[in-house]
C-alpha positions in Angstrom: -21.9 6.5 3.9 -18.6 8.2 4.6 -15.0 7.1 4.9 -13.8 5.8 8.2 -12.1 8.3 10.6 -12.0 12.1 10.5 -11.5 13.6 7.0 -8.5 15.8 6.4 -8.4 19.0 4.4 -8.9 18.7 0.6 -10.6 15.4 0.9 -13.1 14.4 -1.8 -15.4 11.4 -1.9 -18.5 10.4 -3.9 -21.6 10.0 -1.7 -23.1 6.6 -1.4 -26.6 5.9 -0.2 -27.6 2.5 1.3 -31.2 1.4 2.0 -32.9 3.7 -0.5 -33.3 3.6 -4.2 -32.0 6.6 -6.1 -31.3 9.5 -3.8 -32.6 12.6 -5.6 -31.6 15.5 -3.2 -28.5 16.1 -1.1 -28.0 18.9 1.4 -24.9 19.9 3.5 -24.9 21.3 7.0 -21.5 22.6 8.2 -18.1 23.0 6.6 -17.2 22.0 3.0 -19.3 21.9 -0.1 -21.2 19.5 -2.4 -20.1 19.1 -6.0 -23.1 17.2 -7.3 -23.0 13.9 -5.4 -19.4 14.5 -4.2 -18.5 15.9 -0.8 -15.4 18.2 -0.7 -13.8 19.0 2.6 -12.5 22.6 3.1 -8.9 23.4 1.9 -8.0 24.4 5.5 -9.4 23.1 8.7 -8.1 25.0 11.8 -9.7 22.7 14.4 -11.9 19.6 14.6 -15.4 20.1 13.3 -18.3 18.1 11.9 -20.2 18.3 8.7 -23.6 16.6 8.1 -24.8 15.4 4.7 -28.5 14.8 4.3 -29.9 12.6 1.4 -33.5 12.3 0.4 -35.0 9.4 -1.6 -38.6 8.8 -2.7 -38.9 6.6 0.4 -37.3 8.6 3.1 -34.5 10.8 4.4 -31.1 9.8 5.9 -28.0 11.6 7.0 -24.3 11.0 7.9 -22.1 13.0 10.2 -18.6 13.6 8.8 -15.9 14.4 11.4 -13.2 16.8 10.1 -9.6 17.2 11.4 -6.7 19.6 10.7 -3.7 18.4 8.7 -1.1 16.8 11.0 1.5 18.9 12.7 4.7 19.2 10.8 6.9 18.0 13.7 5.2 14.6 13.8 6.5 11.5 11.9 3.6 9.7 10.3 2.5 6.3 9.2 0.7 6.4 5.9 -1.8 3.6 5.0 -3.0 3.0 1.5 -6.7 2.1 1.7 -8.6 0.6 -1.2 -12.0 2.2 -0.2 -11.0 5.7 0.9 -7.5 7.1 0.1 -4.6 7.6 2.5 -5.0 7.2 6.2 -2.4 9.1 8.4 -1.4 7.8 11.8 0.9 9.3 14.4 4.1 7.2 14.3 4.7 7.3 18.0 1.5 5.6 19.2 -0.4 4.7 16.0 -3.3 7.1 16.7 -5.4 7.7 13.5 -5.1 11.5 12.8 -7.3 11.4 9.7 -8.1 10.2 6.2 -7.3 12.1 3.0 -10.1 10.8 0.7 -9.1 11.0 -2.9 -12.2 10.4 -5.0 -11.8 6.7 -4.1 -9.0 4.5 -2.9 -5.3 4.0 -3.5 -3.4 0.8 -3.9 0.0 1.7 -2.3 1.8 4.6 -0.8 5.4 5.8 -0.5 7.4 8.8 0.6 9.2 10.7 -2.2 11.1 13.6 -0.7 8.6 15.9 1.0 5.6 14.3 -0.8 3.6 11.2 -0.6 2.8 9.3 -3.8 -0.1 6.9 -4.1 -1.6 5.2 -7.3 -5.4 5.5 -7.6 -7.6 2.4 -7.7 -10.4 4.2 -9.5 -8.7 6.4 -12.1 -5.5 6.4 -14.2 -3.6 8.8 -12.0 -0.9 8.9 -9.4 -1.6 11.2 -6.5 1.2 13.3 -5.1 0.5 14.8 -1.7 2.5 17.7 -0.2 3.6 16.6 3.3 3.7 20.1 4.6 0.2 21.2 3.5 -1.7 18.0 2.6 -2.6 19.4 -0.8 -3.0 16.5 -3.4 -2.1 16.8 -7.0 -3.2 14.2 -9.7 -0.6 13.2 -12.2 -2.3 11.7 -15.3 -1.4 8.7 -17.5 -0.6 6.3 -14.7 -3.0 3.4 -15.4 -4.2 0.8 -12.9 -1.4 1.2 -10.3 -0.5 -1.7 -8.0 2.7 -0.8 -6.2 4.8 2.4 -6.0 8.3 3.2 -5.1 10.5 6.3 -5.3 14.0 6.3 -6.6 16.3 9.3 -7.2 13.4 11.8 -7.2 11.2 9.8 -9.6 8.2 7.6 -8.8 7.8 4.1 -10.2 4.4 2.4 -10.5 3.6 -1.2 -11.5 0.5 -1.3 -13.8 -1.9 -4.2 -13.8 -3.1 -3.8 -17.3 -2.0 -1.5 -20.2 -3.6 -2.7 -23.4 -3.5 -6.3 -22.2 0.0 -6.2 -20.7 1.5 -5.3 -17.3 4.0 -2.4 -17.2 6.2 -0.2 -15.1 5.6 3.5 -15.4 8.2 6.2 -14.4 6.8 9.6 -13.3 9.4 12.4 -13.6 8.3 16.0 -13.1 4.7 15.2 -14.1 5.7 13.4 -17.3 5.5 9.6 -17.7 7.5 6.9 -19.5 6.4 3.3 -19.5 7.9 -0.1 -20.3 6.1 -3.5 -20.7 7.1 -6.0 -18.1 4.9 -9.1 -18.6 1.3 -10.0 -17.8 -0.3 -8.3 -14.8 2.5 -6.4 -13.1 2.2 -6.3 -9.3 5.2 -6.6 -6.9 8.1 -4.1 -7.1 11.5 -3.8 -5.6 14.3 -1.4 -6.6 17.9 -1.9 -5.7 19.5 1.5 -5.1 23.0 0.1 -5.3 22.6 -1.2 -8.9 19.7 0.9 -10.2 17.8 -2.3 -11.1 14.0 -2.8 -10.6 12.4 -6.2 -10.2 8.7 -6.5 -11.2 6.6 -9.6 -10.5 4.2 -10.5 -13.3 1.4 -12.4 -11.6 -0.2 -14.0 -14.7 2.9 -15.2 -16.6 5.0 -16.4 -13.7 8.0 -14.2 -14.4 10.1 -11.5 -12.8 11.1 -8.6 -15.2 14.6 -7.2 -14.5 14.7 -3.6 -15.6 17.6 -1.1 -15.9 16.0 1.9 -14.2 18.0 4.8 -15.7 17.4 3.5 -19.2 13.9 2.1 -18.5 15.1 -1.0 -20.4 14.1 -4.7 -19.9 17.4 -6.6 -19.5 16.2 -10.1 -18.7 13.4 -12.2 -17.3 13.6 -14.6 -14.4 11.3 -17.6 -14.0 9.1 -17.4 -11.0 6.6 -19.6 -9.1 2.9 -19.5 -10.1 1.2 -16.2 -9.4 4.3 -14.2 -8.1 2.5 -11.4 -6.2 4.9 -9.8 -3.7 8.7 -9.5 -3.7 11.4 -8.6 -1.2 14.9 -7.8 -2.2 17.6 -9.3 0.0 20.6 -7.3 -1.1 23.1 -8.8 1.4 22.4 -12.3 0.1 22.0 -11.3 -3.6 18.5 -12.9 -3.7 14.9 -12.0 -4.4 12.2 -13.5 -2.2 9.0 -14.1 -4.2 5.5 -15.0 -2.8 3.4 -17.5 -4.9 -0.1 -16.2 -4.2 -2.0 -19.5 -4.6 -4.8 -20.7 -2.3 -4.9 -24.1 -0.7 -7.5 -26.3 -2.3 -8.4 -30.0 -2.4 -6.0 -30.4 -5.3 -3.3 -27.8 -4.3 -1.2 -27.6 -1.1 -1.2 -23.8 -1.4 1.3 -21.1 -2.2 4.8 -20.7 -0.9 7.9 -18.5 -1.0 10.9 -19.0 -3.2 14.3 -17.3 -3.0 15.8 -16.6 -6.4 19.5 -16.0 -7.0 19.8 -12.5 -8.6 22.6 -13.5 -10.9 21.4 -16.8 -12.3 17.7 -17.0 -11.4 18.3 -20.3 -9.7 16.0 -21.3 -6.8 18.1 -21.1 -3.6 15.4 -21.9 -1.1 11.7 -23.0 -1.0 9.4 -22.6 1.9 6.7 -25.0 3.1 3.2 -24.4 1.7 0.8 -21.7 3.1 -3.0 -21.6 3.0 -2.9 -18.4 0.9 0.3 -16.3 1.2 0.2 -12.8 -0.1 2.8 -10.2 1.2 6.4 -10.3 2.2 8.9 -8.1 4.0 12.5 -8.6 5.0 14.0 -7.7 8.4 17.6 -7.5 7.1 19.1 -6.7 10.5 17.8 -9.9 12.1 17.8 -12.0 8.9 14.0 -12.8 9.1 11.3 -12.8 6.5 7.7 -12.0 7.3 5.0 -13.5 5.1 1.3 -12.7 5.5 -1.4 -15.4 5.0 -4.7 -14.0 4.0 -6.6 -17.2 4.8 -5.2 -17.7 8.3 -5.0 -14.0 9.3 -1.4 -14.6 10.5 2.2 -13.5 9.7 4.8 -16.2 9.3 8.3 -15.6 10.6 10.9 -17.4 8.4 14.7 -17.6 8.5 15.8 -15.4 5.6 18.3 -17.9 4.3 16.5 -21.3 4.7 12.9 -20.1 4.6 12.1 -22.3 7.5 9.8 -21.1 10.3 11.6 -19.6 13.3 8.6 -19.6 15.5 4.8 -19.9 15.5 3.1 -17.4 13.2 2.1 -14.0 14.6 -1.7 -13.5 15.0 -2.7 -10.4 13.0 -6.3 -9.8 11.8 -8.5 -10.7 8.9 -6.9 -10.7 5.4 -3.4 -9.3 6.2 -2.0 -7.7 3.1 1.5 -6.3 2.3 3.7 -6.0 5.5 6.3 -3.3 6.0 9.5 -3.5 8.1 10.7 -0.1 9.5 14.3 -0.8 10.6 14.7 2.7 12.1 12.0 2.3 14.7 12.3 -1.5 14.9 8.7 -2.0 14.0 6.6 -4.3 11.8 3.4 -3.0 10.3 0.7 -5.2 8.8 -2.5 -3.8 7.2 -5.5 -6.0 7.6 -7.9 -5.5 4.8 -11.1 -7.1 5.9 -11.1 -5.5 9.4 -9.8 -2.1 8.3 -7.1 -2.3 10.9 -3.3 -1.8 11.2 -1.4 -4.3 13.3 1.9 -3.2 14.7 4.7 -5.2 16.4 8.0 -4.6 18.1 10.7 -6.2 15.9 12.9 -7.0 18.9 10.3 -9.0 20.8 7.6 -9.5 18.1 5.0 -8.5 20.7 2.1 -6.3 19.5 2.5 -2.6 20.3 0.1 -1.0 22.8 -3.3 -0.4 21.2 -2.5 -2.6 18.2 -4.4 -3.3 15.9 -5.3 0.4 15.2 -8.5 1.3 13.4 -7.6 2.8 10.0 -9.2 3.6 6.6 -11.4 1.1 4.7 -9.7 -2.0 3.3 -6.0 -1.1 3.9 -3.4 -2.6 1.5 0.0 -1.1 2.3 2.0 1.0 4.7 4.8 3.6 4.5 6.5 5.4 7.4 7.0 9.1 6.7 9.8 11.1 8.1 9.2 14.8 7.8 12.2 17.1 7.7 14.3 14.4 5.9 14.6 13.6 2.2 14.2 9.8 1.8 14.2 8.4 -1.7 11.1 6.4 -1.0 12.4 2.9 -1.8 11.3 0.4 0.8 14.3 -0.9 2.8 15.6 -3.7 0.5 18.1 -4.9 3.1 
């Protein structure tokens, strides 16, 4: 079995055999090389090609064809999709076409642009991948355990860590060196305010938001949050933080919801109605709307950013929508759908699906970042 979509240069993935017990021999026909049971794509691919891997078991022989593609042209803006199964999938921003997947010895949990690089925390090893946007060459930065979300700020990468010796944490990566601070239990959601240099980290398993002074990597206070705070969106104009309570609907529970917390006092300013199983959140600051994904319904709720009341019927997405992304520059909303390995895209002005949406992408997508080559963005998702 191979990752979805054509593989890009420098891809690596462990071979998996289905339907046979204990493959004992592997052979490669075409470009690339085998490193034991790992396939490595060539460092440079000039044009589309195909490699074939053959596996032999005591019971039979099977094969898989692996399409290969060149690294995307440097004049294209890209959509990067973090996929739990494969690595980073790259799409052309203009039409959503899948250009290829950079397989990284397994998947990644999130993705962000940091200058002319892409950073993505691994789901299988304690590393942060840094990918050169011009060449596609990946570099592994060690000592970044169990990454959940990543953001860039003033040239540094910040990663929330699920578990570091029993605690959640925030790790800063600067010039290949790491510095870490404990945040709570099971750190997940992350937002950084570029105006105040403050980071907000959602700790899923202790119902708190850690408030961190980023330059000093110092915990300054802790806000009470709803049960299982998973995703956060910073609403800078209203001085509030929108927090998703990732709780499923059960016979004894109405389900999770969204709360807006006052950044100064921590007071709850607004409380949404219950969802079946809310997960991700993104703010459309220009139109004062909040988008909330529901992994049980396969929909995206459209809420008023101030009252948290629905503005219209939910948008149909696809199975298990994860963390949404609002791109104000292109007026688009992107929603990765984990179970269907697809990327849904909408026009923010009309909320109509874009032509061809949802787009096929890498396996089990979790997050999206729009990459603008030739610019030097700091990598922080638009906090409004």
